Backbone bond lengths (Angstrom), bond angles and torsions (degrees), N, CA, C in turn:
res aa  C-N    CA-C-N  psi(-1)  N-CA   C-N-CA  omega(-1)  CA-C   N-CA-C  phi
1 M - - - 1.441 - - 1.520 109.02 -
2 I 1.347 114.94 137.70 1.459 121.24 -178.49 1.527 107.75 -87.27
3 S 1.310 115.67 135.79 1.460 119.68 -178.65 1.531 111.34 -77.25
4 N 1.326 114.95 157.19 1.467 121.09 178.96 1.531 111.67 -60.84
5 G 1.306 116.94 -35.59 1.468 121.10 179.11 1.518 111.68 -63.61
6 L 1.325 116.75 -40.74 1.463 120.68 179.60 1.531 110.51 -67.72
7 I 1.313 116.35 -40.82 1.474 120.45 177.92 1.524 110.06 -61.97
8 M 1.322 117.28 -43.29 1.470 120.89 178.62 1.527 111.19 -62.74
9 A 1.300 117.19 -42.16 1.471 121.08 179.53 1.518 110.19 -63.13
10 L 1.329 117.08 -44.24 1.471 120.31 178.53 1.533 110.90 -63.78
11 L 1.312 117.13 -40.00 1.467 120.42 178.40 1.531 111.23 -64.94
12 L 1.327 117.69 -40.90 1.470 120.81 177.80 1.525 111.62 -63.39
13 I 1.327 116.46 -40.04 1.472 120.40 177.75 1.532 109.64 -65.00
14 A 1.314 116.58 -42.10 1.470 120.35 179.43 1.525 110.94 -64.39
15 V 1.326 117.65 -42.52 1.466 121.41 178.66 1.527 110.18 -63.23
16 A 1.313 117.83 -43.17 1.468 121.30 178.75 1.528 110.71 -62.39
17 A 1.320 116.69 -44.05 1.472 120.35 179.58 1.529 110.76 -64.03
18 L 1.312 117.43 -42.03 1.470 120.79 178.51 1.528 111.90 -66.48
19 T 1.317 117.37 -36.52 1.464 121.13 177.59 1.526 110.48 -63.44
20 I 1.302 116.96 -44.70 1.476 121.23 177.99 1.526 110.18 -63.76
21 Q 1.317 116.96 -44.72 1.459 120.74 179.25 1.535 110.50 -62.26
22 N 1.330 117.23 -40.25 1.462 121.75 178.94 1.527 110.91 -61.75
23 R 1.330 117.43 -45.67 1.473 120.79 177.82 1.521 111.31 -59.63
24 N 1.323 115.83 -44.84 1.466 119.94 -179.53 1.532 111.46 -62.93
25 L 1.333 116.70 -41.90 1.467 120.22 178.94 1.523 111.50 -65.97
26 K 1.334 117.47 -40.05 1.465 120.37 177.54 1.529 110.73 -61.00
27 A 1.328 116.88 -44.67 1.463 120.52 179.12 1.522 110.72 -62.44
28 E 1.326 116.47 -41.18 1.462 120.73 179.30 1.532 110.94 -64.43
29 L 1.339 116.91 -42.61 1.462 120.75 178.16 1.520 111.79 -64.13
30 E 1.324 117.86 -39.17 1.463 120.63 177.48 1.517 110.65 -60.93
31 N 1.314 117.76 -40.02 1.461 121.18 178.64 1.518 111.65 -66.71
32 I 1.329 116.43 -34.65 1.463 120.40 -178.42 1.519 111.29 -76.05
33 Y 1.345 117.25 -45.72 1.455 121.15 -170.81 1.517 115.59 -98.41
34 S 1.291 118.94 -9.89 1.458 119.99 178.75 1.516 108.82 -77.24
35 P 1.333 117.24 126.22 1.465 118.76 177.98 1.523 109.23 -67.24
36 P 1.321 116.58 152.13 1.453 118.36 178.71 1.519 110.28 -63.79
37 T 1.299 116.68 143.10 1.450 121.50 178.54 1.517 108.90 -75.47
38 I 1.309 115.82 127.96 1.457 120.16 177.41 1.515 107.20 -107.44
39 R 1.300 115.98 118.73 1.457 121.26 178.70 1.517 107.53 -74.55
40 G 1.311 116.58 130.88 1.460 120.87 179.72 1.514 111.91 -70.97
41 L 1.299 114.56 172.55 1.461 120.91 178.77 1.524 110.63 -68.18
42 N 1.298 115.76 144.63 1.458 121.75 176.01 1.517 109.75 -107.29
43 V 1.330 115.72 144.80 1.456 119.95 174.58 1.527 107.60 -58.18
44 G 1.320 115.68 134.75 1.459 121.04 -179.20 1.516 113.77 97.80
45 E 1.340 117.71 -15.39 1.464 120.21 177.30 1.513 109.45 -68.84
46 K 1.309 116.12 143.30 1.461 121.70 179.25 1.532 107.98 -99.29
47 M 1.326 116.71 128.84 1.451 121.60 -175.66 1.522 111.01 -108.62
48 P 1.327 116.39 143.66 1.468 120.20 175.45 1.525 110.35 -77.56
49 G 1.304 116.55 163.78 1.463 121.25 175.74 1.518 110.45 -67.72
50 F 1.329 116.52 171.65 1.467 120.87 -179.92 1.519 110.22 -151.13
51 R 1.321 114.12 158.18 1.467 121.94 178.12 1.531 109.36 -96.72
52 F 1.339 114.19 151.58 1.464 119.71 176.80 1.519 108.86 -146.24
53 T 1.322 115.29 166.44 1.459 121.95 175.49 1.520 107.35 -120.20
54 S 1.342 116.04 124.41 1.471 120.82 176.75 1.521 109.05 -73.22
55 L 1.327 116.44 163.86 1.461 120.24 -177.85 1.527 112.95 -64.83
56 D 1.335 116.62 -20.07 1.468 118.68 176.34 1.535 111.64 -85.22
57 G 1.338 116.66 3.30 1.462 121.28 177.97 1.521 114.89 92.95
58 S 1.328 117.16 -8.93 1.468 118.91 179.69 1.527 110.36 -74.38
59 K 1.314 115.11 149.71 1.461 121.51 -178.66 1.519 109.53 -94.11
60 G 1.324 115.85 148.49 1.453 121.11 178.43 1.513 110.27 -141.44
61 F 1.323 114.88 171.16 1.455 120.59 -179.31 1.513 109.10 -146.77
62 V 1.319 116.71 128.22 1.457 121.60 172.62 1.522 105.19 -98.06
63 N 1.337 116.20 118.91 1.466 118.28 -175.97 1.523 114.03 -122.12
64 Y 1.316 117.85 4.51 1.465 122.43 177.17 1.535 111.67 53.49
65 S 1.313 116.03 45.53 1.469 119.10 -178.19 1.526 113.70 -105.16
66 D 1.334 118.17 -13.18 1.456 121.20 -179.25 1.531 108.43 -91.78
67 P 1.329 118.40 111.86 1.465 120.68 -175.73 1.532 114.62 -65.46
68 S 1.324 117.88 -14.16 1.465 120.01 -179.62 1.531 112.61 -94.78
69 M 1.325 117.67 -6.64 1.462 122.01 -172.84 1.526 111.11 -98.42
70 R 1.339 115.37 141.15 1.468 122.31 169.26 1.516 107.42 -124.97
71 Y 1.313 116.23 162.19 1.455 121.07 -169.41 1.520 111.08 -128.63
72 V 1.332 115.24 138.74 1.452 121.79 171.79 1.526 105.44 -126.55
73 F 1.336 115.44 118.82 1.459 121.52 -178.32 1.524 109.71 -112.46
74 F 1.329 114.95 130.94 1.458 122.56 173.83 1.526 105.79 -107.78
75 I 1.312 118.35 107.00 1.460 122.04 -176.63 1.528 107.34 -98.48
76 F 1.330 115.69 126.95 1.458 119.47 -172.01 1.525 112.35 -146.79
77 S 1.312 113.53 169.93 1.458 123.44 173.43 1.521 107.01 -121.38
78 T 1.304 116.62 146.60 1.464 120.00 -178.84 1.524 112.83 -72.86
79 T 1.328 117.63 -11.80 1.461 121.22 -177.96 1.529 113.27 -113.23
80 C 1.304 117.36 4.42 1.469 122.28 -174.37 1.529 111.06 -86.50
81 P 1.341 117.95 119.72 1.470 119.61 179.93 1.534 112.59 -65.74
82 Y 1.321 117.97 -32.00 1.470 120.40 178.60 1.530 110.61 -70.69
83 C 1.320 116.15 -35.05 1.469 119.71 175.44 1.521 109.66 -62.87
84 E 1.326 115.43 -42.47 1.468 121.21 178.99 1.530 110.32 -58.76
85 R 1.321 116.45 -41.18 1.463 120.54 179.39 1.524 112.13 -67.06
86 N 1.326 117.33 -26.57 1.467 120.86 -178.59 1.522 113.80 -82.88
87 V 1.309 118.37 -15.82 1.471 120.79 -174.60 1.524 111.51 -53.46
88 E 1.319 118.29 -46.89 1.470 120.21 -177.66 1.529 111.92 -64.96
89 Q 1.347 117.33 -39.08 1.469 119.71 177.45 1.527 110.70 -66.26
90 W 1.330 116.40 -40.09 1.462 119.62 178.73 1.528 110.25 -64.50
91 K 1.334 116.70 -41.55 1.464 119.82 178.16 1.530 110.00 -62.82
92 F 1.324 117.41 -39.27 1.467 121.39 177.52 1.527 110.47 -61.66
93 I 1.316 117.06 -47.37 1.474 121.08 -179.91 1.520 110.20 -57.58
94 V 1.320 116.66 -46.37 1.474 120.27 -179.10 1.523 110.52 -64.52
95 S 1.330 117.61 -45.86 1.466 119.23 -177.65 1.524 111.55 -64.80
96 R 1.309 116.69 -34.77 1.462 119.88 -178.00 1.523 113.16 -80.14
97 Y 1.320 117.44 -34.86 1.468 120.25 -171.05 1.519 114.93 -115.89
98 A 1.307 117.90 2.17 1.466 119.20 -179.65 1.522 109.73 -61.59
99 R 1.289 115.70 121.36 1.457 122.37 174.59 1.516 107.19 -156.46
100 S 1.304 117.28 171.05 1.454 120.71 -170.06 1.529 114.26 -63.01
101 S 1.325 118.90 -20.89 1.464 118.79 -177.71 1.532 112.95 -87.07
102 Y 1.336 117.21 3.91 1.457 120.71 179.27 1.515 110.86 -122.51
103 L 1.312 114.93 141.66 1.453 121.20 168.73 1.519 106.14 -115.12
104 F 1.329 116.46 115.16 1.453 122.21 178.04 1.523 107.57 -99.56
105 L 1.319 116.67 122.61 1.460 121.02 179.67 1.516 110.38 -130.33
106 G 1.320 116.20 132.93 1.456 121.88 167.27 1.511 106.58 -90.33
107 L 1.315 117.77 123.04 1.462 122.32 -176.57 1.520 109.61 -113.97
108 S 1.318 115.57 110.25 1.460 121.26 -178.05 1.520 110.45 -89.32
109 I 1.331 114.97 141.25 1.459 119.93 176.47 1.533 111.09 -94.13
110 H 1.340 117.34 2.20 1.466 121.24 177.26 1.518 110.88 -98.03
111 D 1.320 115.74 173.14 1.460 120.28 -177.10 1.531 111.33 -70.08
112 L 1.312 114.75 167.05 1.466 122.26 -175.30 1.531 112.29 -59.88
113 S 1.322 117.31 -43.51 1.464 120.98 -177.81 1.532 111.58 -62.07
114 R 1.326 116.49 -50.03 1.474 120.08 -179.48 1.524 111.02 -65.36
115 T 1.324 116.62 -37.69 1.462 120.46 -178.41 1.517 110.51 -68.97
116 T 1.322 118.00 -41.31 1.461 121.78 178.55 1.527 110.22 -62.79
117 E 1.316 116.44 -44.40 1.460 121.19 178.59 1.533 110.33 -61.25
118 Y 1.318 116.68 -42.97 1.463 122.02 179.37 1.528 110.62 -63.37
119 A 1.332 117.12 -50.19 1.466 121.65 -177.37 1.523 111.70 -63.26
120 D 1.325 116.79 -32.97 1.469 120.56 179.20 1.526 112.28 -65.29
121 T 1.325 117.49 -22.32 1.465 120.17 -179.32 1.525 112.26 -90.75
122 K 1.311 117.07 -4.09 1.468 122.29 -178.74 1.525 108.36 -112.30
123 D 1.285 116.51 156.87 1.459 121.23 174.72 1.529 107.19 -103.65
124 L 1.324 115.93 70.03 1.461 121.38 -173.19 1.525 111.58 -81.14
125 N 1.318 115.78 142.88 1.460 121.27 178.67 1.529 111.23 -109.47
126 Y 1.305 116.27 23.38 1.465 121.83 176.70 1.519 108.86 -140.18
127 Q 1.324 114.85 155.68 1.455 121.52 -179.74 1.522 109.68 -70.81
128 V 1.329 116.01 137.45 1.458 121.79 177.67 1.522 108.55 -114.09
129 C 1.317 115.31 135.16 1.458 122.22 -179.54 1.520 109.24 -134.68
130 V 1.310 115.53 168.21 1.460 122.23 177.65 1.518 108.22 -113.42
131 V 1.336 115.98 134.28 1.466 121.41 175.67 1.521 108.50 -113.54
132 D 1.329 116.47 155.55 1.461 118.96 179.85 1.525 110.61 -91.08
133 S 1.311 115.20 178.04 1.472 120.33 -175.16 1.530 112.64 -64.11
134 S 1.310 118.51 -24.08 1.468 119.57 179.05 1.533 110.57 -66.75
135 F 1.319 117.33 -29.37 1.464 120.73 177.29 1.522 110.00 -62.03
136 R 1.325 116.47 -45.52 1.474 120.20 -179.27 1.521 111.17 -58.29
137 K 1.307 116.62 -41.87 1.471 120.10 -179.78 1.524 110.37 -70.85
138 Q 1.309 116.12 -47.66 1.467 122.38 -177.72 1.530 111.28 -60.89
139 Y 1.321 116.79 -40.57 1.458 121.82 -177.30 1.532 112.55 -98.24
140 K 1.313 116.16 10.57 1.470 123.76 172.98 1.529 111.86 54.94
141 I 1.322 115.08 46.16 1.459 120.61 179.92 1.518 108.32 -88.88
142 A 1.323 116.57 103.09 1.461 121.67 -179.11 1.518 111.30 -87.45
143 G 1.313 116.73 -24.31 1.455 121.34 -179.46 1.511 110.26 -159.82
144 V 1.308 115.48 169.52 1.455 121.26 178.16 1.515 108.22 -126.63
145 P 1.308 117.70 157.09 1.457 128.48 -0.36 1.526 111.57 -74.96
146 Q 1.304 113.97 156.18 1.460 122.43 177.73 1.532 106.35 -139.15
147 M 1.304 116.14 140.28 1.461 120.52 176.99 1.520 108.15 -127.43
148 L 1.328 115.98 134.16 1.462 121.97 -178.97 1.512 110.20 -126.66
149 V 1.330 116.05 140.28 1.464 122.25 168.88 1.522 104.83 -116.62
150 I 1.340 115.41 123.85 1.462 120.91 -174.28 1.523 108.91 -130.10
151 D 1.343 115.20 136.27 1.466 122.15 178.99 1.522 111.77 -72.40
152 A 1.317 114.75 172.03 1.461 122.60 -177.93 1.520 112.84 -58.71
153 D 1.315 117.65 -29.70 1.463 120.36 -178.43 1.528 113.18 -94.21
154 G 1.332 117.38 8.10 1.457 121.09 178.41 1.515 114.12 91.08
155 T 1.335 118.03 8.75 1.461 121.46 179.92 1.528 110.46 -82.55
156 V 1.317 115.84 128.97 1.461 121.28 179.43 1.525 108.94 -70.59
157 R 1.329 115.57 124.61 1.467 120.95 176.84 1.515 111.08 -101.79
158 G 1.335 117.18 -25.58 1.451 121.11 178.97 1.511 111.10 -163.75
159 S 1.329 115.63 148.40 1.458 122.12 179.55 1.525 108.16 -146.08
160 W 1.332 116.09 126.62 1.459 121.27 -178.87 1.517 108.89 -133.07
161 G 1.305 116.60 132.75 1.455 121.82 176.64 1.506 110.13 -113.34
162 G 1.308 115.98 152.09 1.460 120.99 177.50 1.514 112.44 87.99
163 A 1.320 114.07 -172.71 1.465 120.31 -178.98 1.527 109.79 -67.11
164 V 1.315 115.83 139.24 1.470 121.50 179.13 1.530 108.05 -68.78
165 N 1.332 115.75 129.78 1.459 120.34 175.61 1.532 108.42 -118.84
166 D 1.325 117.71 -178.68 1.465 121.20 -176.88 1.526 112.18 -60.50
167 Q 1.329 116.83 -41.31 1.461 120.11 -178.71 1.530 111.19 -65.93
168 S 1.330 117.24 -47.23 1.467 118.49 179.89 1.525 110.67 -66.71
169 M 1.338 117.61 -35.25 1.469 120.49 177.73 1.528 110.53 -62.75
170 D 1.335 117.60 -41.60 1.469 120.83 177.33 1.524 111.12 -62.78
171 E 1.334 117.06 -41.60 1.469 120.68 178.78 1.524 111.00 -64.88
172 I 1.320 116.18 -41.98 1.470 121.29 179.75 1.529 109.75 -63.39
173 K 1.325 117.14 -47.21 1.465 121.08 179.25 1.524 110.51 -58.53
174 R 1.330 116.69 -45.49 1.468 120.62 -179.70 1.533 110.72 -59.16
175 L 1.328 117.02 -46.05 1.461 119.36 -179.32 1.512 112.94 -66.26
176 V 1.333 115.95 -43.05 1.455 119.54 -176.52 1.531 111.41 -70.86
177 E 1.319 117.21 -27.69 1.454 120.62 179.35 1.529 113.34 -79.68
178 E 1.349 117.43 -16.52 1.464 120.22 178.59 1.511 109.91 -65.30
179 P 1.323 116.02 151.72 1.465 118.62 176.29 1.533 110.78 -56.36
180 G 1.314 115.98 147.98 1.456 122.05 -176.04 1.506 115.66 -77.40
181 Q 1.291 117.39 55.42 1.456 121.29 178.73 1.519 109.05 -106.15
182 S 1.301 116.63 134.95 1.463 119.73 172.82 1.505 108.41 -73.50
183 R 1.307 115.40 147.79 1.463 119.12 179.12 1.489 111.61 -86.08
């Protein structure tokens, strides 16, 4: 007959072994299911040009070749509730700061059909285009909404993710109000 003490010792060893195995499995699952971390854009980074499709189906290219032009990009998804909350702030920015030295573009990460349907339900005062998945990787877009201010030479001047708040709005206003000189 096995004594109670021996049974308890065996149970404690089994519990310890299972605890270690559980930790190891959790770590392994985190490595498998955790999406890779995408580092966002940093101020001062130089970005390459990109292709887009306008809602009328025409193709375009932003190549940062006009030294007098600066860019404000509103990157969004047609199903994102935070993007929806930003629409009014984005419209305000465009109405207040639209001038010839800025190109304001709404860049959708969804297909042309869904984006056209979405834009038709809004009273947008900026051009909306569709970008492909390579744009997200190239511009390090890990999530939406995202707003970028980029100089004429493709240098990132500002990058904000998530819903626009008072602090980010103040930063955006300050950048957009600065003279249009590339650094």
